N, C-alpha and C positions, 0 to 999 in steps of 0.2 A: 491761429495764432500767426501773426506777421514776421516775416523776418526783419531783422535790425536793420532801420534805415545808419548809414553813415554818411555826414557829409566832409567833405575836401572842401578846406578854403585856400586856394595860393594860386597867385597870381601867374604861375608858370605852369601852361599848359602841359609842360613834360610833367611836372611834380604831381598834378593832378592826376594824368592819363595813368603815372607810375604806381599810384596810390590806390585806382579803381583796380590796376589789372593785379594788384598784389592780393586785393579781396575776391577777388573773381571767383577764386575755388570754393568762395565759402558763401552758404545758404544767407546772402544779405545783399539788399539794394545803399547803390552808392551813388548820390548826388556830388554836382560839382560847383562848384562858385569861383569866382576869377577875381574878387576882393569883397574885401569886410561889408561893405554896402551888400553887396548882392547876396553875401552871406547870411548876414542879418534878418534879409527878408525871408531867403529859403529857411531859414531856423521858426521864423513866425510863420510862416506857413505850412509846412512839412513836418515841425517838431522831431529831427531827427535824435536818437538814439546816441548817436555822440558825434562831436566834430573833432575832425583835423586838422587844425590853423597852423597856418603859417603866422607869421607875425609882419614882416615888412614885405607894406602892398601899398599898389597907390589906391588911391579914392578915399578908404577907412581900414586902417591896419590893424593887427592882430588885437593888439591893446585898447584900441579904439572899439574894436567888434565886442570885446570883452566886456567892457565896460558898461555898454549899452545892454549886453543881455543879461548882466547882474543888475543891473536898474531896473529890467522890465519882469516885473511881478509875472508875466504868463509863460516868460524860457527862464527863468534865469535858473535853476535848477540843471540846465542840460549840461551833461557831460562833455568837457573840453580836453583835447590832448593837444599841446602843440608841438608843431613839427617844424623846426625851423633852424635856419644857420646861425641866427642871433642868438648868440649864446652869453651876452654881456651881463655882467654879475647885474645890472639895473632892471635888464628886462628878464632876468630870471626872479629876482624880489617882487617886481610887479605883477607878472601872471601866477607867482605863487600867493601874491596877497589876492587876486582876482579869482582864486580858487580853481587853478586846471590841475585835473587827474592827473598828468604824467608830461614829461617834460621829453620829446627826442629830437637829439641833433641831426643834422642835415652833412652828408649826406646820410639815409636812414640806411639802419640792417632791416633788410624784411621780415624775417623770422622773429627778432626783438620786437618791430613794433606789432608785428599780429600777437605777439603774446601780451604786450602790453593791453593791447587793443580788448583782449580775449577777458582781460581783469574785469570788466567797464563791461561788455556787452555778450551774449551767447554767440559763440562762432561756430557753424556745425560744418564742416565739410560736406560738399555740394555731391551727391550721391555720382559713384561712377569716377568720380575725380581725384585721380592718383597725386596729382599736384600738392593736393594741400593733405594727404594723408600722413598722420605723424605729427602733426602741428594744432596746438592747443585750437 
């Protein structure tokens, strides 16, 4: 069985790196995309188990990516957690209608985000990695 595949989609390289580092202690693979268009292409190509998606990005924003995702029968079932500083009521309503699994405000709390991700995919600490011990 292959380890779960996460895709982070965020225009901030620092945010993408922080998310990748957060899950480095778990037996999973993490891909990164810097905008919604790149993220959508990676979803179509790699079929990740879960997408961690920012909202406000150039080229194609998170809501645009979600609309395209839900319109494509081949990938519409992809699980998405929004990780964004955009917590406007209209944004929250839009992403809820588009079926996001959860919403995590930035700056994110690492252990809380890991716990939310663990609700949707199996996160197993890497053998011999004390960093992830005790976290779901």
